C-alpha positions as CSV (number, residue, x, y, z in Angstrom):
1,M,-23.4,-19.3,-8.7
2,T,-19.9,-20.1,-9.6
3,F,-17.1,-17.6,-9.7
4,S,-13.6,-17.8,-11.1
5,A,-10.8,-18.1,-8.7
6,S,-9.8,-14.6,-9.5
7,D,-13.3,-13.2,-8.8
8,E,-13.5,-15.2,-5.5
9,S,-10.1,-13.7,-4.5
10,N,-11.3,-10.2,-5.5
11,L,-14.5,-10.6,-3.5
12,R,-12.7,-11.8,-0.4
13,S,-10.3,-8.9,-0.7
14,L,-13.2,-6.5,-1.0
15,R,-14.9,-7.9,2.0
16,M,-11.6,-7.6,4.1
17,T,-11.1,-4.1,2.8
18,R,-14.7,-3.1,3.7
19,N,-14.3,-4.6,7.2
20,A,-11.0,-2.8,7.7
21,I,-12.6,0.5,6.7
22,E,-15.7,0.0,8.8
23,H,-14.1,-1.5,12.0
24,H,-10.5,-0.5,12.0
25,E,-8.2,2.3,11.1
26,W,-7.4,1.6,7.5
27,K,-4.6,3.1,5.5
28,T,-3.6,2.6,1.9
29,T,-1.9,4.3,-0.9
30,E,-3.7,6.0,-3.7
31,K,-2.4,3.5,-6.2
32,E,-3.7,0.5,-4.1
33,A,-7.1,2.2,-3.7
34,K,-7.3,2.7,-7.5
35,V,-6.5,-1.0,-8.1
36,I,-9.2,-2.1,-5.6
37,I,-11.8,0.3,-7.1
38,G,-10.8,-0.7,-10.7
39,S,-11.1,-4.4,-10.0
40,A,-14.4,-3.9,-8.1
41,L,-16.0,-1.8,-10.8
42,S,-14.9,-4.3,-13.5
43,F,-16.5,-7.2,-11.5
44,A,-19.7,-5.2,-10.8
45,F,-20.2,-4.3,-14.5
46,S,-19.5,-7.9,-15.6
47,F,-21.6,-9.5,-12.9
48,A,-24.6,-7.3,-13.6
49,N,-24.3,-8.0,-17.3
50,E,-23.8,-11.8,-17.1
51,H,-25.9,-12.7,-14.1
52,L,-28.6,-10.0,-13.8
53,K,-28.8,-9.3,-17.6
54,V,-28.4,-5.6,-16.8
55,D,-25.9,-3.6,-18.9
56,L,-24.8,-1.0,-16.4
57,A,-22.0,0.2,-18.8
58,E,-24.6,1.1,-21.5
59,A,-25.9,4.0,-19.4
60,F,-22.4,5.2,-18.9
61,K,-21.7,5.0,-22.6
62,K,-24.5,7.3,-23.5
63,N,-22.4,10.3,-22.6
64,D,-18.7,10.8,-21.9
65,T,-18.8,9.2,-18.5
66,W,-17.6,5.8,-19.7
67,L,-14.7,7.3,-21.7
68,Q,-13.8,9.5,-18.8
69,L,-13.7,6.4,-16.5
70,L,-11.5,4.5,-18.9
71,S,-9.1,7.5,-19.4
72,E,-8.9,8.6,-15.7
73,L,-8.9,5.3,-13.9
74,W,-6.3,3.3,-15.7
75,E,-6.6,0.5,-13.2
76,F,-10.2,0.0,-14.2
77,A,-9.4,0.1,-17.9
78,Q,-6.7,-2.5,-17.4
79,A,-8.9,-4.8,-15.2
80,H,-11.8,-4.5,-17.5
81,T,-9.7,-5.1,-20.7
82,E,-8.3,-8.2,-19.2
83,R,-11.8,-9.5,-18.2
84,L,-13.2,-8.8,-21.7
85,E,-10.1,-10.4,-23.4
86,A,-10.7,-13.6,-21.3
87,K,-14.4,-13.5,-22.2
88,L,-13.6,-13.2,-25.9
89,R,-10.7,-15.7,-26.0
90,G,-11.0,-17.5,-29.3
91,V,-13.3,-15.0,-30.9
92,P,-11.9,-13.0,-33.8
93,T,-11.3,-9.3,-32.8
94,L,-9.8,-6.2,-34.3
95,D,-8.1,-3.2,-32.8
96,C,-10.4,-0.3,-31.9
97,N,-9.8,3.0,-33.7
98,Q,-10.9,4.9,-30.6
99,C,-9.3,3.2,-27.6
100,G,-6.8,0.9,-29.2
101,A,-8.0,-2.2,-27.4
102,S,-8.1,-5.4,-29.5
103,L,-11.8,-5.9,-28.5
104,V,-13.7,-5.0,-31.7
105,T,-16.0,-7.9,-32.5
106,L,-17.2,-8.8,-36.0
107,D,-20.2,-6.5,-35.6
108,G,-17.8,-3.6,-35.4
109,T,-18.4,-2.7,-31.8
110,C,-15.5,-2.3,-29.3
111,E,-16.5,-4.3,-26.2
112,L,-14.4,-1.9,-24.0
113,C,-15.3,1.6,-25.1
114,G,-18.4,1.0,-27.1
115,H,-17.1,2.7,-30.2
116,W,-18.5,1.3,-33.5
117,Q,-16.4,1.2,-36.6
118,D,-16.9,-0.2,-40.0
119,I,-14.8,-3.4,-39.9
120,D,-14.4,-3.3,-43.7
121,D,-12.3,-0.1,-43.2
122,T,-9.7,-1.8,-41.0
């Protein structure tokens, strides 16, 4: 399996963080913890989707859990938006009426929040 340089760096950082938590006294700020968790969640959702063909986000989108995650953990929303933008680079997209991300594909679905909108209305 090949990972991007960014994902490799993220995985190394996660391993070091895990080891620090497990074997040492580990201290961090709330902001740094949210960045770590946000990046890790974005990686996990993307990895499961791309390599395991399991859409973990779909289960979260069946109720308000996904929107709650996007609205309450800004660091995850930012990391996941960046990941999805990179994935869709070169693909025509529109702004989402729900979350505002420029991640609505031509089928009318926002890749970030899952909202569907009629693209003829935009």
